[in-house]
Backbone as numpy.savetxt, mean C-alpha at the origin, in Angstrom:
# Nx Ny Nz CAx CAy CAz Cx Cy Cz
15.26 -1.26 -5.67 14.43 -0.31 -6.39 14.02 0.87 -5.59
13.45 0.63 -4.47 12.87 1.60 -3.64 13.44 1.66 -2.20
13.86 2.79 -1.84 14.35 2.92 -0.33 13.61 4.04 0.26
12.91 3.73 1.40 12.22 4.78 2.08 12.78 4.83 3.51
13.34 6.14 3.89 13.99 6.36 4.97 13.43 7.46 5.86
13.00 7.13 7.09 12.36 8.00 7.99 11.22 8.90 7.39
10.37 8.35 6.65 9.20 8.99 5.88 8.22 9.56 7.00
7.98 10.85 6.93 6.91 11.47 7.79 5.85 12.15 7.09
4.52 11.97 7.34 3.56 12.82 6.66 2.73 13.45 7.90
2.86 14.71 8.19 2.08 15.32 9.21 1.14 16.36 8.69
-0.11 16.20 8.91 -1.04 17.23 8.38 -1.30 18.19 9.54
-1.21 19.45 9.26 -1.60 20.47 10.19 -3.09 20.68 10.29
-3.70 20.54 11.48 -5.11 20.61 11.66 -5.31 21.85 12.60
-6.23 22.61 12.17 -6.70 23.82 13.10 -6.27 25.16 12.36
-6.71 26.28 12.88 -6.49 27.59 12.34 -5.17 28.17 12.82
-4.70 29.14 12.05 -3.46 29.83 12.43 -2.49 29.89 11.28
-1.89 30.92 11.20 -0.94 31.15 9.95 0.55 30.62 10.34
0.89 30.77 11.62 2.11 30.40 12.11 2.31 28.90 12.14
3.52 28.36 11.79 3.67 26.90 11.87 3.31 26.17 13.15
3.59 26.82 14.31 3.41 26.30 15.54 1.83 26.26 16.02
1.04 27.09 15.22 -0.26 27.08 15.57 -1.10 25.93 14.98
-2.15 25.42 15.87 -2.77 24.24 15.41 -1.98 22.92 15.72
-2.88 21.80 15.75 -2.24 20.49 16.03 -1.76 19.84 14.74
-1.09 18.80 14.85 -0.62 17.95 13.68 -1.07 16.54 13.85
-1.70 16.14 12.83 -2.17 14.65 12.59 -0.88 13.95 11.89
-0.33 13.05 12.85 0.86 12.43 12.38 0.44 11.13 11.63
0.04 11.20 10.37 -0.58 10.00 9.82 0.63 8.90 9.45
1.83 9.46 9.08 2.97 8.66 9.08 4.12 9.24 9.72
4.75 8.56 10.70 5.65 9.14 11.62 7.08 8.53 11.70
7.63 8.43 10.58 9.04 7.87 10.57 9.22 6.57 10.38
8.82 6.19 9.22 9.11 4.60 8.77 10.09 4.56 7.83
10.69 3.30 7.78 11.68 2.96 6.80 11.65 1.56 6.31
11.82 1.30 4.93 11.82 0.03 4.48 12.50 0.14 3.02
12.60 -1.04 2.35 13.19 -1.01 0.93 12.31 -2.19 0.30
12.27 -2.10 -1.00 11.77 -3.06 -1.89 12.64 -3.31 -3.02
12.93 -4.62 -3.17 13.80 -5.02 -4.26 13.12 -5.19 -5.59
13.91 -5.25 -6.65 13.28 -5.42 -8.06 12.55 -6.80 -8.07
11.26 -6.77 -8.60 10.56 -7.87 -8.77 9.88 -8.48 -7.48
10.01 -7.76 -6.33 9.42 -8.16 -5.02 8.08 -7.48 -4.75
7.30 -8.18 -3.91 6.16 -7.59 -3.38 6.20 -7.36 -1.97
6.03 -6.09 -1.46 5.99 -5.92 -0.02 4.59 -5.59 0.31
4.10 -6.38 1.22 2.73 -6.14 1.66 2.64 -5.09 2.97
1.70 -4.26 3.00 1.64 -3.36 4.00 0.25 -3.45 4.84
0.26 -3.93 5.90 -1.00 -4.10 6.57 -1.11 -3.38 7.91
-2.43 -3.28 8.30 -2.77 -2.60 9.56 -4.21 -2.29 9.72
-4.70 -1.78 10.86 -6.06 -1.22 10.95 -6.35 -0.09 10.08
-7.59 0.14 9.85 -7.92 1.51 9.06 -7.49 2.62 9.85
-6.84 3.59 9.17 -6.41 4.76 9.62 -5.01 4.79 10.25
-4.29 3.62 9.91 -2.84 3.65 10.63 -1.88 4.13 9.66
-2.32 4.58 8.38 -1.34 5.37 7.57 -0.93 4.64 6.43
-1.54 3.53 5.99 -1.09 2.68 4.92 -1.18 3.36 3.56
-2.38 3.84 3.37 -2.67 4.53 2.05 -1.88 5.82 2.02
-1.75 6.54 3.08 -0.89 7.83 3.08 0.50 7.45 2.69
0.96 6.41 3.18 2.38 6.06 2.70 2.44 5.71 1.32
1.59 4.98 0.67 1.52 4.79 -0.73 1.52 5.99 -1.46
0.68 7.08 -1.09 0.53 8.26 -1.94 1.80 9.24 -1.62
2.41 9.06 -0.53 3.59 9.89 -0.28 4.81 9.39 -1.01
4.90 8.12 -1.22 5.86 7.45 -2.07 5.82 7.96 -3.41
4.68 8.10 -3.87 4.45 8.58 -5.28 4.63 10.00 -5.43
4.73 10.67 -4.34 5.04 12.14 -4.57 3.78 12.99 -4.65
2.68 12.40 -4.17 1.44 13.04 -4.30 1.01 13.82 -3.05
1.78 13.90 -2.05 1.42 14.70 -0.72 2.63 15.59 -0.47
2.33 16.95 -0.49 3.42 17.94 -0.26 3.79 17.92 1.16
2.99 17.29 2.16 3.47 17.29 3.47 4.44 16.27 3.77
4.99 15.51 2.71 5.88 14.46 3.05 7.23 14.90 3.33
7.91 14.36 4.35 9.27 14.65 4.82 10.05 13.33 4.85
11.42 13.42 4.68 12.18 12.19 4.83 12.95 11.93 3.37
13.04 10.65 3.18 13.85 10.34 1.85 12.96 9.22 1.18
12.69 9.32 -0.02 12.16 8.32 -0.88 12.99 8.19 -2.19
13.77 7.18 -2.14 14.75 6.94 -3.29 14.18 5.87 -4.21
13.90 6.34 -5.44 13.54 5.38 -6.34 14.51 5.24 -7.50
15.27 4.09 -7.55 16.37 3.85 -8.35 17.41 4.93 -8.07
17.58 5.24 -6.92 18.60 6.22 -6.43 18.08 7.60 -6.55
16.93 7.91 -7.17 16.57 9.34 -7.32 15.65 9.74 -6.10
16.04 10.82 -5.44 15.21 11.42 -4.38 13.90 12.15 -4.85
12.80 11.55 -4.61 11.51 11.95 -5.14 10.97 13.13 -4.43
11.24 13.23 -3.21 10.47 14.26 -2.34 11.00 15.73 -2.50
12.19 15.79 -3.11 12.78 17.13 -3.48 12.85 17.24 -4.89
12.31 16.46 -5.71 12.39 16.56 -7.16 11.37 17.53 -7.75
11.78 18.33 -8.75 10.79 19.23 -9.28 9.81 18.65 -10.14
8.76 19.38 -10.43 7.52 18.82 -11.11 7.78 18.16 -12.33
8.66 18.79 -13.33 8.96 18.11 -14.62 9.71 16.80 -14.42
10.67 16.78 -13.54 11.35 15.50 -13.19 10.54 14.43 -12.64
9.55 14.98 -11.75 8.66 13.93 -11.14 7.71 13.36 -12.12
7.36 14.12 -13.07 6.30 13.52 -14.19 6.95 12.45 -14.99
8.33 12.70 -15.13 9.14 11.68 -15.95 9.18 10.32 -15.09
9.56 10.56 -13.80 9.63 9.26 -12.92 8.35 8.60 -12.84
7.26 9.37 -12.79 5.90 8.80 -12.70 5.48 7.75 -13.75
6.23 7.83 -14.93 5.96 6.84 -15.75 6.35 5.53 -15.34
7.30 5.56 -14.47 7.78 4.17 -13.83 7.04 3.76 -12.56
6.30 4.64 -11.96 5.51 4.35 -10.84 4.04 4.82 -11.04
3.24 3.71 -10.74 1.74 3.83 -10.95 0.99 3.47 -9.72
-0.34 3.78 -9.77 -1.17 3.49 -8.55 -2.50 2.83 -9.06
-2.78 1.80 -8.40 -4.09 1.21 -8.64 -5.02 1.49 -7.28
-6.10 2.17 -7.58 -6.84 2.73 -6.40 -7.69 1.59 -5.92
-8.30 1.91 -4.74 -9.17 0.88 -4.03 -10.46 0.69 -4.68
-11.11 1.86 -5.03 -12.59 1.75 -5.44 -12.57 1.82 -6.99
-12.84 0.71 -7.69 -13.02 0.81 -9.05 -14.26 1.67 -9.58
-15.25 1.81 -8.82 -16.35 2.78 -9.01 -16.04 4.18 -9.09
-15.11 4.58 -8.33 -14.79 6.12 -8.09 -13.52 6.47 -8.90
-12.82 5.53 -9.34 -11.36 5.88 -9.90 -11.51 6.04 -11.63
-12.72 5.85 -12.15 -12.93 6.12 -13.61 -13.79 7.19 -13.71
-13.62 8.07 -14.73 -14.38 9.04 -15.13 -15.55 8.56 -15.81
-16.83 8.82 -15.20 -18.07 8.33 -15.69 -18.41 8.92 -17.12
-17.88 9.96 -17.44 -18.12 10.60 -18.81 -17.16 10.27 -19.91
-16.30 9.47 -19.55 -15.31 9.02 -20.58 -15.53 7.67 -20.93
-15.45 7.36 -22.18 -15.51 5.99 -22.67 -14.28 5.35 -22.18
-14.23 4.03 -22.02 -12.93 3.24 -21.52 -11.89 3.60 -22.47
-12.12 3.30 -23.82 -11.03 3.56 -24.73 -10.36 4.99 -24.56
-11.11 6.03 -24.29 -10.60 7.42 -24.16 -10.02 7.54 -22.78
-10.42 6.83 -21.81 -9.76 7.03 -20.45 -8.38 6.28 -20.55
-8.24 5.25 -21.27 -6.95 4.59 -21.48 -6.07 5.43 -22.34
-6.55 5.93 -23.33 -5.67 6.76 -24.32 -5.15 8.16 -23.59
-6.07 8.59 -22.78 -5.64 9.85 -22.09 -4.37 9.83 -21.40
-4.07 8.66 -20.78 -2.74 8.46 -20.12 -1.62 8.63 -21.16
-1.71 8.02 -22.36 -0.76 8.02 -23.33 -0.52 9.40 -23.87
-1.62 10.09 -24.12 -1.56 11.64 -24.51 -0.83 12.37 -23.55
-1.16 12.28 -22.23 -0.48 13.12 -21.22 1.07 12.81 -21.29
1.46 11.62 -21.53 2.89 11.36 -21.47 3.45 11.43 -22.99
2.64 11.76 -23.90 3.17 12.06 -25.32 3.66 10.91 -25.97
2.99 9.74 -25.76 3.50 8.40 -26.20 2.73 8.03 -27.61
3.38 8.04 -28.57 2.83 7.47 -29.97 1.92 8.56 -30.64
1.61 8.24 -31.91 0.48 8.87 -32.55 -0.84 8.29 -32.38
-1.82 8.79 -33.03 -3.24 8.19 -32.82 -3.23 6.82 -33.09
-2.70 6.26 -34.13 -2.78 4.92 -34.62 -2.12 4.01 -33.65
-0.84 4.49 -33.01 -0.15 3.58 -32.12 -0.85 3.58 -30.78
-1.46 4.70 -30.43 -2.14 4.70 -29.11 -3.23 3.75 -29.22
-4.09 3.82 -30.30 -5.18 2.80 -30.51 -4.69 1.43 -30.30
-3.66 1.05 -30.93 -3.18 -0.34 -30.88 -2.65 -0.66 -29.50
-2.14 0.29 -28.77 -1.50 0.04 -27.36 -2.86 -0.12 -26.48
-3.90 0.64 -26.69 -5.13 0.53 -25.78 -5.73 -0.81 -26.00
-5.80 -1.38 -27.26 -6.31 -2.64 -27.48 -5.47 -3.79 -26.85
-4.25 -3.44 -26.92 -3.20 -4.53 -26.35 -3.46 -4.55 -24.77
-3.61 -3.40 -24.24 -3.81 -3.38 -22.75 -5.15 -4.06 -22.27
-6.26 -3.93 -23.05 -7.43 -4.53 -22.75 -7.22 -6.10 -22.88
-6.48 -6.60 -23.81 -6.28 -8.04 -23.96 -5.34 -8.51 -22.79
-4.49 -7.68 -22.39 -3.66 -8.05 -21.29 -4.26 -8.39 -19.94
-5.31 -7.56 -19.74 -6.16 -7.73 -18.53 -7.35 -8.58 -18.59
-7.56 -9.29 -19.75 -8.70 -10.23 -20.05 -9.94 -9.62 -20.53
-9.87 -8.53 -21.12 -11.11 -7.81 -21.58 -10.95 -7.74 -23.14
-12.19 -7.52 -23.76 -12.34 -7.52 -25.20 -12.09 -6.12 -25.79
-11.42 -5.91 -26.84 -11.39 -4.57 -27.50 -12.66 -3.91 -27.78
-13.68 -4.76 -28.03 -15.09 -4.23 -28.29 -15.61 -3.36 -27.09
-15.11 -3.60 -25.89 -15.61 -2.98 -24.70 -15.03 -1.59 -24.66
-14.15 -0.97 -25.54 -13.57 0.31 -25.47 -14.57 1.32 -25.73
-15.58 1.11 -26.38 -16.64 2.09 -26.68 -17.75 2.28 -25.61
-17.66 1.40 -24.55 -18.60 1.47 -23.42 -18.08 2.50 -22.45
-19.02 2.80 -21.51 -18.79 3.69 -20.27 -18.64 2.90 -19.11
-17.99 3.39 -18.02 -17.79 2.68 -16.83 -19.05 1.99 -16.15
-20.18 2.66 -16.26 -21.26 2.03 -15.54 -21.85 0.86 -16.22
-21.30 0.42 -17.34 -21.73 -0.62 -18.11 -20.89 -1.92 -17.74
-19.99 -1.81 -16.67 -19.03 -2.86 -16.31 -19.22 -3.21 -14.92
-19.07 -4.47 -14.60 -19.03 -4.93 -13.09 -17.91 -4.48 -12.40
-17.78 -4.57 -10.98 -16.76 -4.28 -10.22 -15.35 -4.70 -10.58
-15.43 -6.11 -10.82 -14.23 -6.82 -11.32 -13.72 -6.35 -12.49
-14.60 -6.00 -13.52 -14.32 -5.62 -14.84 -13.59 -4.15 -14.81
-14.25 -3.34 -14.02 -13.69 -2.09 -13.68 -12.34 -1.98 -13.12
-12.15 -2.91 -12.28 -10.62 -2.90 -11.62 -9.82 -3.44 -12.71
-10.04 -4.32 -13.58 -9.22 -4.78 -14.62 -8.88 -3.51 -15.62
-9.89 -2.62 -15.80 -9.66 -1.48 -16.63 -8.70 -0.54 -15.94
-8.72 -0.46 -14.63 -7.99 0.48 -13.83 -6.52 -0.11 -13.83
-6.34 -1.39 -13.74 -5.17 -2.10 -13.92 -4.47 -1.87 -15.24
-5.30 -1.81 -16.32 -4.85 -1.67 -17.72 -4.30 -0.13 -17.75
-5.06 0.77 -17.04 -4.57 2.06 -17.16 -3.31 2.29 -16.46
-3.03 1.62 -15.38 -1.79 1.72 -14.79 -0.69 1.13 -15.47
-0.84 0.18 -16.29 0.18 -0.49 -17.11 0.39 0.29 -18.49
-0.41 1.29 -18.74 -0.33 1.88 -20.10 1.07 2.47 -20.47
1.74 3.10 -19.31 3.02 3.64 -19.48 4.25 2.81 -19.31
3.91 1.44 -19.21 4.97 0.41 -18.91 5.85 0.71 -17.61
5.10 0.83 -16.48 5.83 1.17 -15.26 6.56 -0.13 -14.69
7.54 0.26 -13.78 8.40 -0.68 -13.20 7.76 -1.17 -11.77
7.17 -0.13 -11.15 6.73 -0.19 -9.75 5.20 0.27 -9.66
4.44 -0.45 -9.01 2.96 -0.22 -8.77 2.56 -0.27 -7.36
1.90 0.69 -6.91 1.30 0.75 -5.56 -0.20 0.29 -5.73
-0.37 -0.81 -5.13 -1.83 -1.41 -5.03 -2.49 -1.04 -3.78
-3.29 0.00 -3.83 -3.85 0.57 -2.64 -5.23 -0.14 -2.35
-5.19 -1.10 -1.48 -6.55 -1.93 -1.28 -7.23 -2.25 -2.49
-6.52 -2.77 -3.43 -7.05 -2.92 -4.75 -8.07 -4.12 -4.95
-8.20 -4.86 -3.93 -9.22 -6.04 -4.11 -10.26 -5.90 -2.93
-10.10 -5.06 -1.96 -10.88 -5.04 -0.82 -12.43 -4.64 -1.03
-12.61 -3.90 -2.18 -13.96 -3.49 -2.56 -14.66 -4.50 -3.48
-14.03 -5.74 -3.68 -14.49 -6.62 -4.65 -15.06 -7.98 -3.84
-16.07 -8.77 -4.38 -16.46 -10.01 -3.96 -15.32 -10.92 -3.75
-15.39 -11.92 -2.93 -14.24 -12.81 -2.71 -13.90 -13.67 -3.90
-14.76 -13.99 -4.70 -14.54 -14.86 -5.81 -13.89 -13.93 -6.90
-14.20 -12.65 -6.98 -13.59 -11.72 -7.89 -12.21 -11.34 -7.38
-11.99 -11.25 -5.98 -10.78 -11.00 -5.52 -9.53 -11.91 -6.05
-9.99 -13.18 -5.97 -8.97 -14.12 -6.43 -8.64 -14.06 -7.88
-9.54 -13.62 -8.71 -9.24 -13.36 -10.19 -8.26 -12.25 -10.37
-8.57 -11.28 -9.61 -7.68 -9.97 -9.68 -6.32 -10.36 -9.15
-6.22 -11.13 -8.03 -4.87 -11.39 -7.42 -4.17 -12.28 -8.45
-4.79 -13.26 -9.11 -4.20 -14.04 -10.07 -3.66 -13.30 -11.30
-4.47 -12.20 -11.65 -4.09 -11.31 -12.77 -2.90 -10.49 -12.34
-2.79 -10.01 -11.13 -1.65 -9.23 -10.78 -0.39 -10.12 -10.70
-0.63 -11.33 -10.23 0.59 -12.19 -10.16 1.13 -12.56 -11.59
0.20 -12.65 -12.53 0.64 -13.11 -13.76 1.37 -12.02 -14.60
0.78 -10.67 -14.39 1.43 -9.58 -14.90 2.76 -9.24 -14.34
2.86 -9.48 -12.94 4.26 -9.32 -12.39 5.14 -10.25 -13.00
4.85 -11.47 -13.28 5.86 -12.35 -13.83 6.11 -12.10 -15.25
5.08 -11.75 -15.99 5.25 -11.40 -17.45 6.05 -10.08 -17.70
5.73 -9.04 -16.80 6.27 -7.66 -17.09 7.42 -7.38 -16.08
7.79 -8.21 -15.19 8.78 -8.04 -14.13 8.54 -6.84 -13.35
7.32 -6.81 -12.73 6.81 -5.67 -12.06 7.13 -5.75 -10.50
7.29 -4.66 -9.89 7.40 -4.67 -8.30 6.27 -3.96 -7.76
5.80 -4.57 -6.74 4.41 -3.96 -5.88 4.71 -3.66 -4.70
4.05 -2.62 -4.20 3.79 -2.26 -2.75 2.17 -2.56 -2.68
1.86 -3.75 -2.02 0.51 -4.17 -1.90 -0.09 -3.91 -0.51
-0.99 -2.81 -0.41 -1.62 -2.28 0.67 -2.83 -3.00 0.95
-3.12 -3.60 2.13 -4.46 -4.37 2.36 -4.58 -4.45 3.90
-5.79 -5.08 4.15 -6.00 -5.43 5.55 -6.30 -6.84 5.80
-6.60 -7.58 4.71 -6.89 -9.01 4.74 -5.47 -9.82 4.71
-5.16 -10.26 6.02 -3.80 -10.76 6.10 -3.60 -12.10 5.31
-4.79 -12.85 5.11 -4.65 -14.15 4.31 -4.36 -13.80 2.87
-4.89 -12.66 2.34 -4.61 -12.29 0.94 -3.30 -11.65 0.80
-2.94 -10.87 1.78 -1.49 -10.36 1.89 -0.42 -11.47 1.88
-0.67 -12.37 2.78 0.30 -13.50 2.86 0.48 -14.17 1.54
-0.50 -14.44 0.87 -0.54 -15.23 -0.36 0.17 -14.50 -1.45
0.09 -13.16 -1.44 0.54 -12.27 -2.61 1.88 -11.71 -2.23
2.37 -11.52 -1.12 3.52 -10.81 -0.74 4.84 -11.65 -0.45
5.95 -11.17 -0.72 7.22 -11.75 -0.35 7.71 -11.37 1.12
7.34 -10.04 1.41 7.59 -9.55 2.63 6.32 -8.84 3.24
6.26 -8.74 4.58 5.13 -8.00 5.08 5.60 -7.00 6.12
5.08 -5.87 6.15 5.27 -4.81 7.05 4.00 -4.48 7.82
3.97 -4.52 9.10 2.79 -4.26 9.97 2.83 -2.87 10.44
1.89 -2.14 10.10 1.79 -0.68 10.72 0.72 -0.61 11.77
0.99 0.37 12.73 0.22 0.75 13.76 0.44 2.18 14.16
-0.72 3.02 13.97 -0.71 4.37 14.36 0.60 5.16 13.62
0.72 4.93 12.39 1.84 5.62 11.79 3.21 5.15 11.73
3.39 3.96 12.55 4.73 3.36 12.71 4.66 1.97 12.16
5.84 1.46 11.72 5.93 0.01 11.28 6.53 -0.63 12.60
5.73 -1.64 13.08 5.96 -2.25 14.35 6.77 -3.61 14.18
6.50 -4.26 12.91 7.12 -5.42 12.57 7.23 -5.68 11.10
8.35 -6.30 10.67 8.56 -6.60 9.25 9.44 -7.80 9.08
8.90 -8.68 8.35 9.73 -9.94 8.00 9.12 -10.54 6.78
9.80 -11.70 6.25 9.30 -12.37 5.08 7.96 -13.01 5.42
7.11 -13.15 4.53 5.69 -13.53 4.80 5.53 -14.93 5.48
6.24 -15.89 5.28 6.10 -17.09 5.96 6.66 -17.00 7.35
7.77 -16.15 7.64 8.28 -15.99 8.84 7.33 -15.23 9.74
6.76 -14.21 9.15 5.96 -13.36 10.00 4.64 -14.17 10.47
4.11 -15.07 9.75 2.92 -15.91 10.09 3.33 -16.92 11.00
4.46 -17.62 10.81 5.01 -18.71 11.61 5.54 -18.24 13.06
6.08 -17.04 13.08 6.77 -16.58 14.21 6.64 -15.17 14.51
5.38 -14.62 14.71 5.21 -13.17 14.85 5.84 -12.74 16.31
6.57 -11.63 16.34 7.24 -11.17 17.44 6.68 -10.04 18.22
5.68 -9.30 17.58 5.04 -8.11 18.21 3.53 -8.51 18.59
3.21 -8.03 19.85 1.79 -8.31 20.32 0.75 -7.96 19.27
0.82 -6.88 18.57 -0.05 -6.46 17.67 -0.16 -7.31 16.48
0.97 -7.82 15.96 0.96 -8.72 14.88 0.17 -10.00 15.37
0.53 -10.43 16.49 -0.01 -11.66 17.07 -1.62 -11.58 17.05
-1.99 -10.37 17.53 -3.41 -10.18 17.65 -4.13 -10.19 16.17
-3.47 -9.54 15.35 -3.96 -9.52 13.94 -4.01 -10.92 13.35
-3.01 -11.62 13.51 -2.90 -13.05 12.91 -3.94 -14.11 13.58
-4.12 -13.91 14.88 -5.11 -14.72 15.58 -6.54 -14.53 15.07
-6.84 -13.39 14.41 -8.12 -13.13 14.02 -8.29 -13.55 12.49
-7.30 -14.14 11.86 -7.44 -14.65 10.45 -8.18 -15.90 10.47
-9.21 -16.10 9.77 -10.06 -17.30 9.75 -9.50 -18.27 8.89
-9.47 -19.50 9.32 -8.85 -20.59 8.54 -9.87 -21.62 8.26
-9.85 -22.34 7.22 -10.84 -23.45 6.96 -10.89 -24.51 7.94
-9.70 -24.85 8.61 -9.79 -25.95 9.57 -9.75 -25.29 11.11
-10.75 -25.42 11.83 -10.82 -24.66 13.17 -9.57 -25.19 13.95
-9.09 -26.42 13.92 -7.94 -26.92 14.64 -6.71 -26.10 14.41
-6.59 -25.53 13.16 -5.35 -24.69 13.03 -5.39 -23.20 13.58
-6.56 -22.93 13.92 -6.75 -21.55 14.42 -5.92 -21.27 15.63
-5.18 -20.11 15.76 -4.53 -19.79 16.87 -5.54 -19.28 18.03
-4.98 -19.34 19.35 -5.79 -18.73 20.32 -6.12 -17.17 20.12
-7.44 -16.94 20.21 -7.69 -15.60 19.85 -7.22 -14.66 20.81
-6.36 -13.66 20.26 -5.82 -12.60 21.17 -6.62 -11.24 20.92
-7.51 -10.88 21.94 -8.23 -9.81 21.63 -7.44 -8.51 21.97
-7.65 -7.54 21.06 -7.06 -6.15 21.25 -8.13 -5.44 22.03
-7.89 -4.93 23.24 -8.93 -4.07 23.91 -8.79 -2.64 23.56
-9.95 -2.08 23.70 -10.02 -0.56 23.40 -9.92 -0.17 21.99
-9.98 1.04 21.63 -9.88 1.56 20.12 -8.60 2.16 19.90
-8.14 2.14 18.72 -6.98 2.85 18.19 -7.06 4.21 18.66
-6.00 4.79 19.22 -5.92 6.29 19.68 -5.91 7.24 18.36
-6.07 8.38 18.63 -6.19 9.46 17.56 -4.73 9.67 17.23
-4.50 9.71 15.84 -3.18 10.19 15.60 -2.89 11.59 15.86
-3.83 12.36 16.16 -3.62 13.81 16.66 -3.01 13.77 17.92
-3.35 12.76 18.77 -2.87 12.71 20.18 -2.21 11.28 20.42
-1.17 10.96 19.73 -0.61 9.45 19.98 -0.15 9.44 21.41
-0.13 8.14 21.83 0.30 7.81 23.17 1.87 8.01 23.28
2.42 8.27 24.38 3.83 8.41 24.58 4.45 6.98 24.63
5.72 6.99 24.50 6.40 5.76 24.43 6.03 4.83 23.36
5.79 3.58 23.53 5.28 2.67 22.48 3.85 3.02 22.33
3.44 3.17 20.99 2.11 3.76 20.71 0.99 2.60 20.88
1.46 1.44 21.06 0.71 0.26 21.35 0.38 -0.02 22.67
1.11 0.58 23.73 0.98 0.22 25.09 -0.31 0.35 25.66
-1.10 1.24 25.11 -2.47 1.44 25.80 -3.32 0.25 25.52
-3.14 -0.67 24.64 -3.95 -1.75 24.13 -3.20 -3.15 24.36
-2.06 -3.04 24.93 -1.16 -4.25 24.84 -1.12 -4.91 26.24
-1.45 -6.25 26.31 -1.44 -6.85 27.66 -0.17 -7.21 28.23
1.04 -6.92 27.50 2.27 -7.10 28.06 2.92 -5.75 28.47
2.17 -4.67 28.33 2.77 -3.38 28.53 3.27 -3.16 29.95
4.41 -2.43 30.17 4.84 -2.14 31.48 5.12 -0.52 31.49
5.65 -0.04 32.68 5.83 1.44 32.71 6.84 1.77 31.71
7.92 1.13 31.36 8.88 1.29 30.32 8.25 1.56 28.94
7.22 0.67 28.75 6.54 0.91 27.48 5.80 2.30 27.31
5.31 2.80 28.36 4.66 4.07 28.40 5.57 5.20 28.35
6.95 5.01 28.68 7.74 6.09 28.65 8.76 6.06 27.57
9.23 4.96 27.06 10.27 5.00 26.04 9.71 4.31 24.81
10.07 5.06 23.65 9.61 4.51 22.48 10.70 3.39 21.91
10.12 2.29 21.73 11.10 1.14 21.30 11.74 1.46 19.92
13.02 1.10 19.78 13.77 1.16 18.59 13.52 -0.21 17.84
13.55 -0.03 16.53 13.39 -1.04 15.65 14.69 -1.96 15.68
14.60 -3.26 16.01 15.85 -4.19 16.26 15.56 -5.30 15.35
16.67 -6.00 15.03 16.76 -7.26 14.14 16.84 -8.38 15.02
15.78 -9.31 14.95 15.59 -10.39 15.91 15.92 -11.73 15.06
16.10 -11.67 13.79 16.43 -12.75 12.98 16.73 -12.23 11.44
17.16 -13.25 10.66 17.41 -12.78 9.27 16.22 -12.20 8.67
16.31 -10.94 8.21 15.21 -10.24 7.51 14.04 -10.03 8.34
14.11 -10.18 9.61 12.90 -9.92 10.64 13.28 -8.84 11.68
12.58 -7.90 11.64 12.59 -6.63 12.54 11.44 -6.44 13.26
11.54 -5.96 14.57 10.46 -5.67 15.45 10.71 -4.42 16.25
9.73 -3.65 16.58 9.82 -2.60 17.39 9.16 -2.76 18.68
9.80 -3.49 19.64 9.16 -3.85 20.87 10.16 -3.84 22.04
9.90 -3.47 23.11 11.01 -3.58 24.27 11.22 -5.00 24.65
10.31 -6.00 24.33 10.37 -7.39 24.80 10.57 -8.22 23.74
11.36 -9.41 23.93 11.54 -10.44 22.91 10.28 -11.52 23.16
9.31 -11.45 22.37 8.28 -12.43 22.50 8.59 -13.59 21.68
9.14 -14.67 22.12 9.30 -15.88 21.47 8.13 -16.78 21.39
């Protein structure tokens, strides 16, 4: 369904009219992956590594995007506005913060119907029926349609945001930290809802998150990002059982498990993540990696296949 090839998003920082004036913040710096129909790809990493920027770039929301984003064979980054609007019916976004992603002045029914009006779907009567159907799909009552966002809890608001994303019958949805702002008990409810909807509607997800236990439960494949690069990608179980990149190992060692005997040895990452304005030379993780050598500081590692469906960008084979 989706092919991403050498995607880059560089934001120019600083004054100057000429292209070479000012510095560039390399939020996403040449990443590639693909997502099959009905699949969920989890995208994980520290805050500021480029996960959310990747999601927005795929949807064509950032003019700074370069590279190729092929959705069902259509190149989105060079598509004109009218064509992109048509494709966006098949590609939707669930935002992280349910408190900020709904217009406080619009009743819920009006907020859901607005999507249908923009895409010129149905008359007034059909739109009303569709809105009521959407509320039922996400576990809410149609009588809630006359209420305003402030009258709902965080979990209910996120259900409304999901209903809005489903309004135009999309095929692909970017879930941008869609459960991270919710309580743990509510997180499980929303995850179960997304799984049920995926099965019933044959949806495909890009699931962006930082909680590896949640991402592992929800995803078929996981891609690990660090400072604008994908450093490792594999099927979920394979990544957890056999991580090959030092950064992935450090992230997984910090995942809390109910049984202390199952916990891996804690691999502490020293220092802070470097600025994407001035990324390190060579391997971007070498400034915090205990295995780093002079080669890591000088040469950027190429992404290589280490096993079936398992890829890693590291100079060394860490078994």
